[in-house]
N, C-alpha and C positions, 0 to 999 in steps of 0.2 A: 722699267717704268712704271707706277701703278697707273691704273684707270683713271681718267679725268672723272672730275665731277660731273654727275649729269648737268647741273647749271652751277655756275661760279656764284659762291657767296657775294651777295649785295652790300653787306655792312662789314666792319671792322669786327665786331663782335662774333659774327657768324664765321668768318675767314678764321678768327684765333681758335674758335672751338674747334673748326675742321683742322686746323694744322695741328693741334694738339691730339686729335684722335688718330689722325691717320701717319703721324710722325714714326711711327715704327714701321711703316710699310714703304717710307720713302728711301730711294737711294741714298748714298753717304753725301754726295755733293748737295742734293736738294733738302736734306735734313739739315744740313750745314745752312742753308741759306734760310730755312724755316726757324732755325734758333736765332738766326741774326735777324730777321725781319721783326719775331716778337719781342727781342731785347731793345731794338733800334728802330721802332717805327717810326720816328721822326726822319730818319736818312732814307728809308724806304721813301717817305713823302716828298722830303726835299730834294734827293740827288738825282742824278742822271743814273742811265744803265751802267754807265761806265764807272762813276765815282763809286756806286752802291756795290759794284763787283769787285772792285778794289778793296773796299772796306770789309767786305765778307769774304774775300780772299777764294774767288771764283771767279770763272770767266763771264762775259755778260750773256753769251748764249745758255749758259746754266739758269739765268734768270728767267730768260724766255721759256725754257723747259721748265722750270719752277710753275710759272704763271699758267702755263699750259695743262701741267698735271691738275689744276684744280679747276678748270674748264674755262679760264679766260684766253682771248686771242693772243695777247702777247704781255710784256711787262708794263706797259704804259696802262693797260686796261686793269690791271693787277694795283699798279700804283694809285689809280684814282680812288683806290679803296680807302687806300692809307692817308690820302688827300683830303677826302671827304671828313675822316675824322678830325682832323685839324682845321677845317676851313674857318671854322669860329673864332679860333685862336691864332690864325695866320697872321693877320693884320698887326694885332698886337704883340705877336713874337717878333717881328720884320722892326716896329715901331721901338720896340724895349731895345733890340740890337744896334738900332741906328742912333739912339739917345745914348748908351753906354758909349760908343763909338766918340759921339760928338763931345761929351763930356771926359774923355780920357785926354789929359793933359801930357801928351808925350814929350812935350818941349821941357818939361821938369823932370824929366827921368820916367824910369819905366813902371815904376811901382803903380802909378795909378792905372792904365790899361789892365795890368796883371789883377789888381784889386777888382775892378769891374768885371774883367772876364770870370773870376771865381765868383763874384755875387751872381752874376748871371747862370753860372750852371748850378748854384744853389736853388734858386727859384726854379728852374727848369726841373731839377730833381724833384723838389716840392711838389710843383704841379702834377708831375709823372706819377707821383706816389698817391696824390687825391684821386688820380683816374684809376690807378691799377687796385688800390686796398679797397676791400669791401667792408664797410662797419659789422656786418653779421660774422666776417671772418675774426674781427678782432674781438668780438663778444664770445665767440666760441674758444679762441685762443685763451682768452681772460679765465673762463670758467675751468677751463683745463688745467691751467697754472695754478688756479686760486686754491684749487683742490689738491696741489700736491703736497707732499710732507717736506721735500727738497725739491729745489729747481736747480738742474745741472746746466752750467753755461758753457757751451762748446763752441770756440773759435780760435782761429790762427790766423798768423800774417796780419792782412790790412785790417780784417774784420775783429780781430782781437781787441781793438780799444772800445768796441761798442759793448762787448761782453765785460769787458773790465769795468765801464762805468755803470752798467747795468747791475755788478755785483758790488759797488759801492751804494748806489742808490737802494737796491734791496736791503743792504745791511742798515742804513740808515731808516729805512721804512719797517724794519722788524720783519723782515721776510728772508726766511732761512734758504741760502743759496751757496753753490759751490761753484768755485770758477776754476775751468781745466786750465792746462795751458803753462804746467810747472816746470821751472827751470831744470828739476832734478829726472824730468822725463817719466813721472810716476801717474801720470793721468789715466791709463788701462787700469791701474789698482785702484784708484779713487772711483772711477766708473764701476767697479766690479760690486761697490757697495749699493749701487743703484737698484730700485725695484719698480714694479708696475704701479707702486704709491707713489711715485716721486714722478718728475716730468723733467724734461730737457729743452733747451733753447739751442738750435743748432744756426750758425751764420756763416754762409759762405758764398763767395762769388768767382766767376771765372778769371782765373784759371783756378778750381777750387782746390784748397789746400789738403793735402792727402791726409795729413793727422786729422783734420776735422771730419772728413768723410768717413775714416775708419772709427773714431769715437763716437760719432752719430750711429754707425751701422753696430757697434757695440752695445750701446744704450738700446736701440730697436729691438737687437736680438734677447734683451734680458727683458725685453717687454714695456719699456720706458716709453710713455707717450712722447711724440716730437713735436714742438713748434720750430717750423724751419722759415729762415730769411734768406732770399737768395734771388737771382737774377734771371731766372727763365724756368719756365714749365717743364724744361729737357734735362735742368738740374739733376744731377745724381741723388741730390739730397731731397728732391720734391716727391720722389715715390715713396719715401720712408715715412713720411709726416703723416699727424692726424690732422694739422692744419699748417698750412704754408702760406707765405707772404712774396710777391714778386715785386722785387726793388731794383730799379734800374738807376744807378746815379750817373748824371750827366757828367761831362768832363771839360776840362780846359786844358789845352795844351797837352792832351794826354794825362793830366792829372785828375782822378776823380775824388771828389768829395766823400764824405759820409754823412752829410746832412740828412737827407730823408731816411737813412738807417737808421741814424739817432732819433730821430722825429718818432719814427714807429717803436723803437725800441724803450723809449722813455713812455710812450703812450701804454704800453703793455707793462712797464714796471710799476707805474703809479695806479693803473685800473686794477692790477693783480693787489697792490696792498689797499685800495679802496674797496674792493671785492672782499677781502678778508675782515676789514674791519666791520663792515656792514652786516656779517655773517650772523 
């Protein structure tokens, strides 16, 4: 067990920085809780110890040990930090959920409540994006990408539609890009042409696609600067990035949207084209 902090972090921003800094020192289960807490802060704020433990796939006692490792008396004291972060939004969040349930016309079929549920997930995803992404990081990523000769787009599985749309948009905007994910499996050969004069965008979320990790590593080893979109500071992609963005999509009945990811992707795409136009 790592030594407890001398005094517990008093606010979420400090706690987040502390979790990231001490992550490598934590035992496996506590590191698992740390990753879950940063990816799902609303669950920590609103849940009980039992429900949080179930979602994080740990024992409730692990949450207590986790809290004490950072100087808190117990889980409730740690949870209060997450609740303070959301105090101003709490009433609006509950009111919005109540309104959605009220207007869901279950009597006329299942489509209305499903539609409402996905709309709510989209709203929560975008709210989270505004909170997590800093404008200065967007500016840094745009400057890096705008100066590249070619932008390589790396993603697989659920993230592939995002890079596919970026490829389409870059083409329409006159920005040279290469989309990985070929059916013939020649992506390593394609990436072998990348140089430090280029740049790459890699996108992957838990569970991280092995092909995306391998292609991002190949690009990084060739000196290609990476802009990464992922869901946790503990993602294997984050450590390889020149600039990285944390995007956590809300889900409805286990289905996650791509609304926040696409909003960020299109911001980068259009901003890069505009930066090149004004050079």
